[in-house]
C-alpha positions in Angstrom: 14.8 18.5 4.6 12.7 15.6 3.1 12.3 13.8 6.4 11.3 17.0 8.3 8.8 17.9 5.6 7.2 14.4 5.7 7.0 14.4 9.5 5.4 17.8 9.5 2.9 16.8 6.9 2.2 13.2 8.1 -1.6 13.8 8.0 -1.4 15.0 4.4 0.6 11.9 3.5 -2.1 9.7 5.2 -4.8 11.6 3.2 -2.8 10.8 0.0 -2.7 7.1 0.8 -6.4 7.1 1.5 -7.1 8.9 -1.8 -4.9 6.4 -3.7 -6.9 3.5 -2.1 -10.2 5.1 -2.9 -9.3 5.3 -6.6 -9.3 1.5 -6.9 -12.2 -0.9 -7.0 -10.8 -3.4 -4.4 -13.9 -5.6 -4.6 -13.4 -6.0 -8.4 -9.7 -6.8 -7.8 -10.7 -9.4 -5.2 -13.0 -11.0 -7.8 -10.3 -10.9 -10.4 -7.9 -12.5 -7.9 -10.4 -15.4 -7.5 -11.3 -15.8 -11.2 -8.5 -14.8 -13.4 -5.0 -16.0 -13.8 -2.1 -14.8 -11.7 -0.6 -12.8 -14.5 -3.7 -10.8 -15.2 -4.3 -10.2 -11.4 -0.7 -9.0 -10.8 -0.7 -6.7 -13.8 -3.9 -5.1 -12.5 -2.5 -4.9 -9.0 0.8 -3.3 -10.1 -1.2 -0.6 -11.8 -3.2 0.5 -8.8 -2.3 3.9 -7.2 -1.5 2.1 -3.9 1.1 -0.2 -5.6 2.6 2.6 -7.5 2.8 4.7 -4.3 4.3 1.8 -2.4 7.0 1.4 -5.1 7.8 5.1 -4.9 8.0 5.1 -1.1 9.5 1.7 -0.2 11.2 -0.1 -3.1 14.9 0.5 -2.5 15.7 0.5 -6.1 13.0 2.9 -7.1 12.1 5.0 -4.1 12.5 8.7 -4.2 15.2 9.6 -1.7 14.9 13.1 -0.2 16.3 12.7 3.2 15.8 9.7 5.4 13.7 6.7 4.3 10.0 7.1 4.0 9.6 4.3 6.6 10.7 6.7 9.3 7.4 8.6 9.0 5.0 5.9 7.8 6.0 2.3 7.9 4.4 -0.2 5.4 2.5 -1.6 8.5 1.2 1.9 9.3 0.0 2.4 5.7 -1.6 -1.1 5.7 -3.6 -0.4 8.9 -4.6 3.1 7.6 -5.9 1.6 4.4 -7.6 -1.4 6.0 -9.4 1.0 8.3 -10.4 3.4 5.5 -11.5 0.7 3.1 -12.7 -2.3 5.2 -13.0 -1.3 8.8 -9.7 -3.0 9.7 -11.0 -6.6 9.7 -7.7 -8.4 9.0 -9.5 -11.6 8.0 -11.6 -10.0 5.3 -10.5 -11.6 2.0 -11.7 -8.4 0.2 -8.7 -6.6 1.8 -6.2 -9.1 0.4 -5.5 -7.0 -2.7 -4.7 -4.0 -0.6 -2.2 -6.0 1.4 -0.7 -7.5 -1.8 -0.5 -4.1 -3.5 1.7 -2.8 -0.6 3.5 -6.1 -0.4 4.7 -6.0 -4.0 7.3 -3.4 -2.9 7.5 -3.4 0.9 8.0 -5.9 3.6 5.2 -5.4 6.2 6.8 -6.1 9.6 4.9 -8.6 11.8 3.8 -10.8 8.9 5.4 -14.2 8.4 5.9 -13.4 4.8 5.7 -10.4 2.5 2.1 -9.2 2.1 
C-alpha cells in the first residue's frame, strides 16, 4: 500500500522535498561550512528539513517502512537533482549547493558519485 501511494503521489512528494529545501538558508549554511568548525556545521546540517527527510526516507536504521523502500519512487539522486534545480538551477559545480548535497548524503548514498555526498 505504501509504495502504491508514493507512486501515485510522486508530484506531492517532490513538492514536499522542494518545501523542505526552501525552509533552509543554504547560502548561510555554505558560509558556515567555510568559516565554522566541522562540528558546528554538521550540527546545523543535521537539523535542516532536507537532512531530516533524507533520514526518514533513506536511512535503513531509521526510515519509515510502509511497503517497498522509498528509493523505488524517488532515489537520492532524483531528490538531489530536484533540489539542485529548485534552489540553484542545477549547476553541479556551484559550491553553494554543497550543503544540499551533504544534507542528503548524511543518510543516503547518491549513486553515480565516487563517494557519499
